[in-house]
LUMSE-83588 format. One record per residue (C-alpha): y, z, x negated. Coordinates in steps of 0.02 Angstrom, whole numbers, plus 32768, in hexadecimal, padded with zeros to 4 digits. Each point is the difference from the previous one (the first is absolute). Last residue first. Example, Ala and Ser with C-alpha at 12.3 -4.5 7.8 and 13.67 -1.06 7.14 Angstrom:
<setis>
7FCB81657D54
7F5480218045
</setis>
This chain:
<setis>
15095B5D5F19
80217F8980A3
807380548064
7FD98080809E
80077FAD80BF
807B80478065
7FFA804C80A3
7FBB80B37FDF
808D80357FB2
805580668084
7F44805A7FEF
800D801B7F5C
8090808C8024
80837FF27F7F
8038806C7F6D
80A7803C7F91
7FCF80A37FA9
808680567FA8
7FE580837F6A
80A1806A7FB6
7FDF80217F44
800780867FB4
7F8280468070
8022805E80A5
80457F668073
7F567FBA801B
7FC07F7F805D
807E7FED8081
7FCD7F628082
804D7F6A8039
7FC27F7A807E
800D7F558009
7FDB7F908095
808D7F85803B
8079800B7F6D
7F6F7FFF7F8F
7F997F708041
809D7F917FFE
802880457F57
7F5E7FCE7FAE
80177F3C8071
80AC7FE17F8B
7FAE805C7F51
7F857F678024
7F58801C803F
7F5D7FF97FA2
7FAB8070805D
7FA780797F90
80867FE27F7A
80857FEB8069
7FF080978061
7FBF80737F69
80967FBB7FC8
8091803C8087
7F9D80967FF9
801980397F3F
80BF7FBF8015
8005807F80B4
7FBD809D7F8B
807B7FCA7F6E
80967FEF8072
7FC580AD8051
7FFE80577F75
809A7FBD7FBA
805D804F80A4
7FBD809D7FF5
8024801D7F46
7F97802A7F74
7F7D7F8D8015
7F5D7FDE804B
7FCE7F6D806A
7F517FF9805B
7FCB7F6E8057
7F82801E80AE
7FA07F918060
7FC88067809E
7F7D801B808B
7F5A80127F8E
806C804C7F74
803C7F7D7F6B
805C804B7F6A
806C7FB07F99
8055803A7F56
80877F6E7FC4
80147F647FBF
7F547FC57FF9
7FB37F8E7F8E
7F687FB8802B
7F937FAA7F5D
7F518058802C
80008074809F
7F7F80807FC1
7FAF806B807A
7FF080C27FE7
7F91805C809B
803F80BF8013
7FA580AD802D
807B80AA7FFA
7FCB80AE8020
80A980607FE9
805280987FC6
809E8040806B
80BD7FE38012
803E802280B3
80957F9B7FDC
8079803E7F67
80BC7FDC7FF8
800D802A80B8
80537F558039
7F4C7FA67FDA
806B7F63803C
7F957FE38094
7F9B80A7803C
7F64802A7F7E
7F2F802A8027
7F9680337F9D
803E7FEB7F63
7FD87F807F65
804C801E7F51
7F9F7F977FAA
7FB97F497FCD
80197FA57F59
7FB97F3F7FCF
80157FBC7F70
80117F408015
7F6A7FDA7FA2
80767FAF7F6F
80AD80328039
80787FD38066
7FA47FE380B0
80767FE4809A
7FC780878090
7FB47FDE80A7
7FDA80AB805C
7F7B7FE38096
7FF680618085
7F6480498062
7FFB80A17FC5
80CB80427FC8
80857FAD7FC8
806B800180AD
806080A87FCB
80517FA47F64
800A80807F73
80377F967F7E
7FE080677F76
7FD57F5F7F98
7FEF7F418033
80147F917F6D
80AA7FB08043
804A80B27FF6
7FE380C6800B
8002808D7FAA
7FAD80AB8013
7F6F7FCE7F9E
80787FF17F63
80347F4D7FDF
7FA77FCE7F4D
80A07FC87FA1
800F7F448020
7FFC7F737F7A
7F507FC5803E
7FDB7FF9809E
7FCB807E8094
7F6A806D8012
7FB47FF180B5
803E8060809E
7FCC806C8081
804C80A38029
8002804F80AB
7F767FDF8041
7FE6800E80BF
7F8E80808069
802F7FEA80B3
7FD980C3804B
8041801F80B8
80A4807C7FFF
7FF780AA802A
808C8090803E
7FBD80A88043
8005804B7F54
80A97FC47FFF
804280BD7FB0
7F8B80197F83
7F797F837FDA
80087F518012
7F817F8C8061
7F9E7F737FD5
7F8D7F958068
7F6D7FA38002
7F918059806D
7F7380307F83
80807FE07F65
805380A4803E
80957FE77F83
805580A57FED
80BA7FEF7FB8
805380737F8D
80B37FF57FF8
806D80187F50
80A88026800F
809E7F7F7FD3
8084801C808B
806780AF7FD0
809C7FA07FD6
7FE27F6880A4
809F803B806C
808F7FB87F8A
7F937F787FE5
7FEE7FE680BC
80B97FEE8028
80047F947F60
7F877F7D805A
7F4580127FBC
7F6D7F7E7FFA
80337FB47F51
800780AE7FAB
7F3380278052
7FF480878081
7F8680847FC6
7F9980798058
7F967FC87F8D
7F3E7FBF7FFE
7F3F80387FC9
7F617FD08053
7F6380658018
7F4B7FE6802C
7FB97F937F75
7FB67F5D7FDC
80847F908083
7FBD7F4A800B
802F7F527FD8
7F7C7F798021
80017F567FD2
80BB7FEA7FBD
7FFC7F3A7FD7
80577FD27F4B
803F7F5D7FE5
80357FDD7F4D
806C7F7C7FE2
800E7F8D7F61
80817FCF7FA2
7FC680667F67
7F55800A7FE3
7F6680468072
7F5B7FC07FBE
7F8E80A28017
8077807D8060
800C80A97FA2
803080938057
808580917FB9
7FC78074804F
802780858073
80C480358002
805B809F7FF1
808980148090
8085806E7F8F
7FA380977FE0
7F97800D7F60
7F387FEB8011
7F7180618040
8045808B8051
7F5680528062
8002801280B4
7F617FB78011
802D7F4B8059
80737FF27F62
80AE80347FD0
807C7F9A7F89
80A580398080
7FF67F52803A
7F568009805C
7F527FD07F91
7FB17F5B8025
7F577FD97FFE
7F787F4D7FED
7F9D7F88805A
802B7F697FBE
7FBF7F4B8046
80037F5B7F87
80347F50804B
80617FE27F75
7FA880617F5F
7FF180A77FD5
803180587F50
802A80B0801C
805C80947FA0
806C7F807FB4
8064804F7F62
80C180298012
80577F837FC1
80427FA08089
805480918054
8012803580B0
802C80A47FAB
7FC880AC8041
7F4D7FD77FEC
7F6080838037
7F6E802E7FA9
7F3F7FFB8020
7FF57FA5808D
7F687FD88059
7FD97F498011
7F897FB18084
7FEA7F557FDD
7FC57F6F8081
7FDB7F6D7FD4
80277F52802B
7F777F697FF2
7FAB7FD67F48
804E7FE97F5F
803B80A37F87
80A680187F94
801A80647F76
80AE7FDB7FBF
80157FC87F55
808380517F97
80767FBD7F8A
806A80587F70
80AA7FB07FBF
8076802F7F63
809C7F9A8009
80537F807F8A
80927FC08013
80407F3B7FF6
80B47FBC800B
80427F67806A
7FFE807B80A4
808D80687FBA
801380A88067
7F5280278037
7FC77FAE7F53
7F707F6B8029
7F3B804D7FED
7F8580157F8A
7F7280718039
7F9C80657F7D
7F2B802F802B
7FA8806B8049
7F807FBF808E
7F86806F804A
7F6F7FED807B
7F8D7FE87F63
80587FFB7F6B
80727F6A8007
807C7FDF7F77
80B07FBD8004
808C7F917FFF
80797FE680AD
807C7F738005
80837FE68064
807E7F72800B
7F9A7FB8809F
7F6080427FFB
7FA680157F66
7F5280747FF8
7FAE80267F52
7F62803D7FEE
7F9380457F6E
7F47803B8014
7FC97F5F7FD9
80767F9D7FF6
804D7FD880B5
80A57F968044
803D802C80A1
80987F8C8055
804A80668084
804D7F9080A7
80788084804F
7FC480738091
802680977FC6
7F967FC57F45
7F877F78804C
7F7C7FAB7FB3
7FB47F8F7F83
7F817FE17F83
7F6F804D8061
7F79806C7F9D
7FFC8077809E
807E7FC18087
80B6804E7FD8
80818041806D
808080847FAE
807A80648065
8082804C7F9B
804F80C07FCF
80A1801B7FA8
7FE780B77FB6
80AA80227FB3
800580667F51
807F7F5E7FD0
7F957F84804A
7F4380457FF3
7F9B7F85805D
7F798017807A
7F937F6B8034
7F97803780A7
7F507F917FDE
7FB77FAA80A1
7F557F967FF4
800D7F54804B
7F8B7FD4809B
805A80678079
7F8F802080A8
7FEA7F6F8062
80938005809A
80158070808B
802380917FA0
80857FAD7FA9
80787FC48088
802C7F6A7FC3
80737F837FB5
80AD80518063
7FC3805F8095
809A80138075
7FE580A08043
7FDB804080B9
7F4280027FDC
7F8F7FBD808A
</setis>
């Protein structure tokens, strides 16, 4: 079983959505506000971001009303263009008119599908405004590839600006704010024979004495990736040193909510991001909170291996072939990113200080136990006090990343709560 509170349902296990999904994009003083509209063809009722909506049609004209919002437009095939009348953001007694557009998301009935997507370009932002590269459904599997953190692909060609360029975004049909997207990493395979890192110690890992001696650090290190033997070794004086390959995704994220500037692909937050947690490898499932229609999933910054914390600033950066399966969990809010492996549950806390990151990670793991097992805070505190584990996910980014975890074997005697 998946160790996540199921909300109303895991969509992949339920019948296909009967309603069409439209992404409604309203221009609010130059800022794009995206919402998910679900309406059955010909129906007079639907939902807008989960709230009941009344739909009136007259030929190609359409009126959508929900709460104190009105959307009047004209339907032209798979698009709607019109004017939204909404409350003023500073005085709700006043009404303001904004232009809006809506686009119907193509979907297909039938069993889950496998897609092959070859990236044409890459993103240096976790943005809600970038056009989706592929529309998938809950339960679908995607085979794709990433380039390294410097923008270099498997053939050694620079394809994007440095700074963890990402593949995506992938639009998951039916995903709305308040849902959770579970991304299972089915396969993660280096697709070239080298990786790059630095002879570096990040500032958070240096004492004053170390810092005084570290002025010459920061030089590039080239690693040979022996895919046949499953090891990597650095060139130069450490040529006799080798480590086992443990491929991981440093970056995995959904687009953040409206009102936030698109974060760079080096940033982290509740949406995920450049988490650099070395447990996000093949077999792991990452749960992220949906804040935008379709979720808008980005992946990238793969490493052939990485120690805890990515203390070298760059780990063994390389390009990767990636296969993942996305499953939508409706109406299930989570506070922090979650990672489930074969043996552990990990909640990720990310903040500017180690102390705050630990607090967020602990809160995230507590919520996971409460949701999954119906525990009280007192119950969860007893379990954490007796069995919690903490890992440093990353020290290299703008934020510290901490992982609070618990071995699943410790929870085997507990009964899961009803959905």
